[in-house]
Phi, psi and omega in degrees: 000321180295326178295321179296316180297322178296316178299313182298319181297314181293321181296312181294323179298320179296317180296313180298321180297317181294320177297315179297324180295323178297311180297321180295321179294320178297317180297319179292322180298317187267333189234288191289338182288353183294338176296316179292321181298315181293324178298317178296319181298312183291335179288316185271335189302314182297335185273353185273156174283178184297313181296318179294324177297317179298318178295321181293321178295316178299318178299316180297322178296319178296316180296323178291323184294329184298304179295327178298316179296318179299316180295319180298314180295321179295316179297319180297318179297316180295317180296317180297316179297320180294318181295319181293326181279333183286320185049066183290172179298323179299320178297319179302316179297317180297315180297321179296320177296320178298317179299318179296319180296322178298318179295320179296322178298317180295320178298319179295323178296318177297319180296322178297318179297319180296319180296318178296321177299317180296322181295315180296319180297321182290336179283338179082158182253162177264125183287175180292128187272335184258177174093141177224330178269120187246132175245122183295139177197158181245126176279164181299338178270004177096350181278162181273137176260132177251136181244123182267142185252324190276171181272178191269312190246015180085356182269352182086359181280152176247125185291326185235078184297319181294317181291327177293326175296324177296317176303315182295320181300323186261014178297316181231039184285137177258119181275144181287172174279133184257142179270111180252026180246347184293144177261169181295322178296316177296322180299313181292313180295322180296317180296316182299319178291322179295313181298320182284313186286323185263318187252356182057038175249130188241127178228147178286155175304329182295315180296319180295317179300315182296322181294313181293318178295327177296325177297328180284336187261339183202155175274355179234123176243143178238118178264116184245161176144180181287160183291144175089013181260003176094027181294312181289326182292332183297303179293329179296312180290326179296317180291327176291326175298329178269010176062028180214080187307141181290155173270125183262125178241115179274110181289136180251152180299340183276356180299124182237329183212185187295336182297338181292329182252334182266323187102186182204160180272126179269111183294333182285311182274349183061032176232154177268124177285096186276152176246166176295328176301313180295317179300315180296321179298318181290316184294331179300337177290339178271334190261133176278348181288162169297137180241143183229134171244122183260121175264093185284134184054052189296336181264018168293335173235171182283115184298320183290354174268297187282341182248011187299315183295322178295319178300319181292318182295318182293344177276347182293134186292329182260128179294340176295340179269359182280075180226146184239127179287127176253308179225155186289332182222161178269143175241158170297141180091355176293156176308142191290339182267002171281139180244103181053044177081009180247143176254136181274133175268108187287161180285347185265024181239142177232148178249127182238120179252143172253146185215133170254150179249092177215187186291343183271359186241163176267152175290135177281124187282164178299327180302318180285314181301321182298328183269345186253168169250110179278138178232121184265128178232103183245356181222148174277139178283155177291142177293147179214157180270141177203162178287147177301141182240131179283151174300160185245141172252113183218144179273154176296329178297318179292322179298318177296324177295322177297322177296316179294322178297321178297321179294329178282322185274333182230055179293156178295132184287156179299325181296314180291322177298322178297314180296320179297320179294323177298313180296320178301315181295320180296314181295322178295319184290317188266330188232359185057034172254147182214156171281104178290166181298324180295317180294320179298317179297316178298323180294316180291338175273323187287309190299312180300320179291322176301318179292318181296335178273004175112002180270185178251159182297314180292328178296317178293316179298317180303315183294315181295318180298317182295315188271339185250331184254302184293338178300337181293346175298334182295335179267002178260166174275094187292339180303325184273350182238019183302313180295323179293327177296321177300317179291327178296319177300315179296321181293318179298316180291333179289314187273328182265340183106143182294128178085357182279331183245062188295318180299314182295316180297313180298323180294320179293321176297321179298317179298316180298314183290326182294324182261000000 
């Protein structure tokens, strides 16, 4: 035993000696060795020529700069880490100012949109160029609908047969009585009861809140998750609850451009090959209810290819600019709501895409995610008993008013904005990630509606941060920031409170484990 102890002592002593020798060599290299370096310099310098002396001075300057730079970077790193962990009062004031500035930017963006709307209105619109036989009718907004009877080119052909059928359908259409008294909480609870009692579809209150709040924040929602959790059933049942069933569009892998969903004009037949997507888009101009078009399995093809034009149009600040070119000129006999060959994308329409993440699908790009509200559904809710619920008749205008009312009654508090600004500053400093203006606007629209539907302010903020900001980690090389993600988790729990940001924490753990 004594021989073993002697062996162990000598072995460990050798290792410790070598480690100490390495540190001693580093210290001598960077600090204490300069006496020897200067001695060598002064010994050779007098014997050198002018050019060699200049080179020797330059060499010494470079050698001096190396340890100085190392010391500077180390001190800067230590100071930055200390400042981020301390969160001094001065930082709190700075973060609060950042939060106020972000709100002011959003207000200016809204003001810009209003000015553009006024500008477009003052310029006036171009009336319908075709049509001669007019049948009087009243649209839901109070305007007169004109119905054209004759054909376009003298051949008796109709370029848009499906859209013309829509015109005919609404010539003498009787609109139902709409309920303009329902609140957002009643709206959310009513839908959940309707889906369970009538359709035997069960969703958690959390999923319903996120879906309704998503409608307030974006015209495009993406339902993600494993197959069989009710992603397609959610918008279908939701639209049935509103007495206006959604149009289902099955996306195919061959979709390459807008003609796959909009259609195209056939020069040989002189007819427009219309799609159900186009018909639903056109019919939504007649209906005051919320309208939904579901893009089922939307990532079977590249979304940024076939849906690119729609994404761009929906980004335009003025709704007067929400128009899609179908044909270059207007003909007699064209559908009455087309304006010089353009179809208007109404404000009362939402696009809902479902997406699976497997080998048969394409990755959804940041361009699409930034404009959409993603909602993850990975589990089926437990069945529950409830009283039967009747469908609801509500206008999209009233729904938008409920969203605006929620923003007035449940605005994001200064305290939460301060915490959000701290996190934003931390992400910018450590990961070069930031809350963009689009994400901030979606956040200020999403959270109040989420609260009005029965959620909490931090719960709504947590969800948006996890799905809109932290999701960008998926496009980074997480191998190099694994330790920083661990510190980010600790920082989030420090400023928001342990267990308060469950979605964000779980998402970060998922990213760590995945990589």
